[in-house]
N, C-alpha and C positions, 0 to 999 in steps of 0.2 A: 566456514567453520560453524558447527552447531552451537546454538546457545546453551548455556549451562543453567540448571536449576537445582535447588536443594532437594535432595531425596528424602522422602517420607514414606512411612508404611502405606502401601497401596499404590505408590507411584509407578512401580513396574507394571502393574495391571493397567493403569491409565496409559502408559507409554505403548503397551501392546495394542490396546484398543485404538489409539490414535493411528498407529501404523496400519492396522487393519482397515480403519476408515479410509485412509489415503489409498490403500489398495482397492477397496470396494469402489471408490470413485473412479479409479483408473479402469477397472474391469467393467463397470456399468455406465460407460459413457452414453450408451443408448438410452438408458433410463433418465439420465440427467437431461439429455436432449428432449425427451418427452415432457419433463417438467418445464423446460425452457419454452417449448412451444405452447404449453398450457398458459404460462404467464404472458406470452406474446398475445394470445387470444383475448385474455382478460384485459390486458393493457390497451389493446386496440379498441375494445368496446368502451372502456371507461374514458379514454381520451377523445375518441371521435364522436360517439353517439350524443353525449350531452350538448355538444356545440350546435346541434341541429334541433334541439328541443326548446320549447319555451322556458324562460327563466322560471324557477319555482316561486309559487306565491307564499304568503305568510303562513299558510296552514300546512305547508309541506314539511316532511321530516326526513332525516337521514335514511331511515329504514323503509320509507315509502316513495322516495323520489330519487331517480337515478342520478340526476345532476348533483344533488346534495350528497348522495352516497359517494359519487366519484370524487368530489372535492374533499370529503372526509378521508376517503381511502388514500388519495395522493398526498395531501398536505397534512392530514392529521395522524396518519398511520405510516404510510410508505416512507416518506422522506425522513422524519425524525428517527424512526426505528431502523432504517437502513444505516444511518449514521452510527447508531448504537452497535449494530452488527459488525461494523468495521473494527470497533474496539474489542469486541468479544471474540470474533472468529476471522479477523482479517477480511480480505476482499472476496469472501465466498459468494456474496451477492453478485459480484461482477462475473465470476466464473460459472456460477450455477443458475442464477435466476434472471439477470438483467436482460430485458427484452431488446434493448439497443445493441448490446454486445452480441446477442444471438443473431440478430438480423444483419449486422455488419459483417459478421464472420460467414454467415451463409451466403451473403451477396458476394463476398470475396472468392467464393468457389468459381464464380463466373467472371472474375475480375480481369481487367485488361492487363493486370500484372505489372503496372508501371512502378518504377522505383519511387520511394517516398522522397518528395522534393525537400530542399533545405528549408523553405519557408514553413512547410507543414510540421517539421520536426523541431521548430523553434522552442526553446525551453520556457519562453514566457507565456505560452498559450494557457497553461493551467490557471494562472492568475487572471489573464485577460478574459478568457472564456467565462470564468466564474464571476468576474466583476460585471461584464456586459449582461450576462443572463440575469444576475441578481438585480441590477438597476432597471433593466427592461421589465422584469417581472413586477417590480414596484410601480413602474409607470403605467402598466396596463391592468393592475390589480389581478395578477394571475391567480391568487389564492381565492378570489371571490367569484370569478366568472369562468364559464367553460370555454369560450372562444379564445381568450388569451392562453389558457392551458393547452388547447390544441395547437395554437401558434407556436408556443415555446417547446412543449414536449413533442408534438408531432413534427415540428420543424427540425428539431434535433434528431429525431429518428430518421427522417428523410435524408438529412445530411449524412448521418451514419451509414445509411445504405449506399448513398452516392459515393462516399469515400471507399466503401468496401468494393464497389464495382470498378473503381479506378486503380487502387493501389494494393500491392501485396497479393498473396494467394493463400487462402485459408488462414487469414490473419485478422486481427482486430486493430487495424491502423487507427481508426477513429478513437477507440478506447485508449490507445497508447499515447496519443498526442493531443486530440481535440475535444474530448468529452469535457463538458463544463465542470463536472465534479471529479474528474480524474485526480487532480491535485489534492483536493480535500480528502478523498478516499485513501490516497497513497500516504498522506500525512497521518491520518487517524489509525490506519492499520498497523503503524509502527508500535502501537500500544497493545496489540493483540497478544494473548498468552499462548497462542498456537500459531505455527507457521510451517510451511514446507522448508526444510533445512537441507543444505547440501554439505556433504563431507568431501572436501576437496581432495584429501589424500586417497580416499576410497575411489573417487572418480578417476584420478590419475593412475591408480594401480590396476584398474579393471580394463580388460581388453574392450575394444570398440564393439558394441553389439551389432548383430546383423541389421541390415537396413529395415527389415520388417518390424523390428522392435523399436525403431526410432519414433519419436513423438513430435508433434508440432506445437510449439508454444505460441498460441494465438496472440497474446499481448506483447510478443517480441521481447521477452525477457531473456538475457543471456544466463541461462540457468546455471551453467558451470561456475560462473563467477558471482552468483547471487548470494549476498550476505544478509540483506534486509528483506522485509516483506512488502515494502511499498508498491513495487510494480507487479507483484505476483497476484494472479486472479484466483488462486486456490481451487483450480479446476481438477487437480489430481492427475492430470495426464502424464506428468513426469515422475509420479511416485515409483520408487524402487529402481529408477533408471540407473544402470551401471552399478547397482547396489549402493548408491551414494545419496539418494534423495528420499526423504521420509517426512511424514507429518509428525511433528513433535511439539512438546511443551517448551516454553521458555519463560523467563521472567518478563512481565509486562514492561519493565524498565530497561531490559537488556539492549534493545536496538537504539534507544535514545542515548543511553550512557556509553555503550561500547562500540556502536557501529556508526552513528551519525557523525561523530567527530572525525572519522576517517573518510567520510563521504560528504564534505561540506556542499550545501546547495543554496546559493543566493536566491534562486527562484522560490524555493520553499520558505526561505526567510521572509521574502516579500509576501507570499501567500498567507503565512501565519500572522504576521504583524499587521499588514494592511488589508488583507482579505478576510480571513476567518475571524479576526477580532475587529479591526477598524471598520471595514465595509459592512460586515454583518450587523454590527451595532447600529450604524447609521440606517441600514435598511429596515431594521425592526423598530427603531426609535422614532423615526420622523413623524409618523402619524399621531403619536402621543406627546410629542415634544412641545412644551410651551415656547421654546426658542423658535421652532418652526412657525408657530402661530404669530409670534411677535414679528418675525421676519416678513411673514405674509402681510400683516397689517401695515408694517412700515413700507413695504414695497407698494401696496395698494395706495397708501396715502401719498407717496412720492409720485406715482403715475398720475393719479387724479389731479394733484396740484400742478402738474405740467401738461394737463389736458390730454393725456395718453390713456385711453380706456380700452383699446382693443385687446391687450393681454388679459384683461379682467372679464371680457365678454365672450371670448372665443376659446374653443378647444380644438382638438384634432380627432380623427377617426379612432375608434376603440383600439385598433391595433398599434396606435402610437401613444395615445393617452386615454386613460379611463374616461368613457363617455357613454353613460347610461342615464339619460335624463328621466326615463320612466321610473328609475330607482332613486332619483335625486342624488345621483353619484356621478359627478362630472368634475374632472380636473381641468381648470383653465390653463392657458399658456403660462400664466404666472405661477400657478400651482406646480405645473410640471417642471419649470425652470428651478423653482425653489426646492422641489423634491430631489432633483438630481444634484443640485448644489449642496443640499444638506448631507446627502449620502457621501458625496465626494469630499466634502469638508471634514466629516467625521472620519472617513478613511485616512485622510492625510494627517489630521491633527492627532488622532489616537495612535496611528501607526508610527508617526515620528516620535511621540512621547514614549512609546514602548521601545522603539529602536534606540533612543537615547539612554534609557535605563539599562537595557541589555548591553549597550556599548560601555556604559560605566562599569557594569559587572565584569565584562571582558577585560577592561583596562585595569581594574583592581587586582586581577590575577597575575598581572605582569605586563611586559611590553605589548603594544597593540598587535592583535592577531585576528585577521578577518575570519580565519577558520574557527577560532574560539568563539567569536561573536555568533557565527552561524550555528555552532554547536549549542550554545546557551539558548539561542532562540527556540530550539527544538524542545526545550523544557517547558515552554508555554503551550504545547500541544494539548495537554489535558484541559486547561481552562479555556482554550480556544474552542475545542470540540464541545465542551459543556455549554458554552454560550450559544453556539449555533443550534445545538439540540434544544435548549430552553426556548430559543426564539421560535423554532418550528413547533415545539410541543405546546407553545402558547396558542397556536392555531387549533391544536387538538382540544384544548380546554374550551376555546371559543366556540368551536363547532358543537361540542357536547352541550355547552350551556345554552346555545341557541335551540337545542332540541329538548331543553328542560332537564338535562342531566348535569348535576353539580358534582364535580370531582372534589372530594374532601382533602384538606391539608395541602392544597397546591402551593401556598406560600412557603410552608415548612419544607416541602419536598424540594422546591427550587433553592431555598437557602441551604439545605443539606447537600444538594448536588454541587452548588457553587463552592461551598466550604470544602467538600471532599476533593473536587478538582483542583482547587487552589492549593491544598496541602500536598496533593500529588505533584503539582508543578514545582512547588518549593522543595520537596524531597528530591526531585530529579535535578534541580539546580544545585542542591547540596552535593549530590553525587558527582555531577559533571564538574563542578568547581573543585572538588577534591582531587580530580585528575591532574590539576595544574598547580595547586597550592594548598597549604593547610593553614591552621591558625586563624589570625585575624583577616588575612586576605580571603580565605575561604568564607568566613562569616560575612565579610563586607560584600563579596560577590553575590552570595545568596540573598542578602538583604536587598540588593539592587534589583534582582529578579523578583523578589517578593513585592517590591514597590510596583513593578510592571504588572504583576498579577493583580495588585490592588487597583490599579488604573482600570483594568478590564472589568473587574468585579464591580467597581463603583459605577461604571456606565450601565451595566446590566441592572444594578440596584435602582438607578434612576428610572428605568423603564418599568420594573416590576413592583417597586415599593414606594417610590417618591412621587412620580407623575401619575 
């Protein structure tokens, strides 16, 4: 069923342009493939070449050194603003630009065509892949050195191609199940004000088109039953199919309020609470945290007192732990253990605190309902996405500052974004709570979610303004 939006003067023109855009994407698949291959070429150069160049010296700049430019492009521009694009236009990045998606789909043209095994389609992969990639990236300082970037990004690309060669035919099995950011993208795209929408009645009433008019949905989305935008890659191939699919506007709140409740997802609940908020906070916090420093000092004191010095003196190769002695940047075994411990502890502690508050919200609305709990968790998506964006954009600021470029009003912009995302989450909680109860119950449930929002914001405030 198509999402509804309030009509205003000029909306009909916008609606026509969106439909035309969807049709243009369908008719110009060749042009889109050209864009994709251009991005693949740029991606390959920026990922691979810097790993074989000497590390930049202190006189190098972003605009004069390929390694610094690649770091800035990936971590300062690419990742933070790809996240923003999910909220603005859904997963258009995945369907139109993503190099891994392009390569895995092309590889699948020569696939062995094996059926997707049960282990690969496990619903827990979005959280596990995101968590492992995030923690490993911190262990090897992926944001600061080109070899770890090649190991993580290049390794992911090789795995995507391998999956394409094994499973499916003309499909993106990797993207559907194993991509480390698939879950995050699916969650954030629920807020997008545009999506490809399916009119179920029109689909059922239309005769089955000839075979030559059929389309292949690369990310394996059951388009006929699609109600939300999470799995859709916005590639446009299904536009106008059976007169039932079109690119259209919707309220940014629509999917969270009116769809998520009927499609409860424990996996997304874990990803939002423990991944996008808990784990992300730990990953961005640890290097600035006085608690980490205190734990390191206490650990070192304990080890020395017991005559155990090897965890303080030894590291591991760069592909396991950061190890660049020429840059005075080496993580000892103690550092590595505490780093992982800090991130995991933050993931568990913050995730459990948020889960408890959301559970209180669900219980205030009536008898316990797991579906209601999962639904209310979805209202935290704006503040979760904002936090991840701010963590990544802090790298943007750092890269620019290192090049002598000072971005003005950074603190004010961060505060404004957190405030806006927090209000958005609270507004969503108010709407979702209103589906179950009114009056004081609705107020109480919204206040519990507001407390959860405050927990997330407080932890980002520690990083940006207190530490």
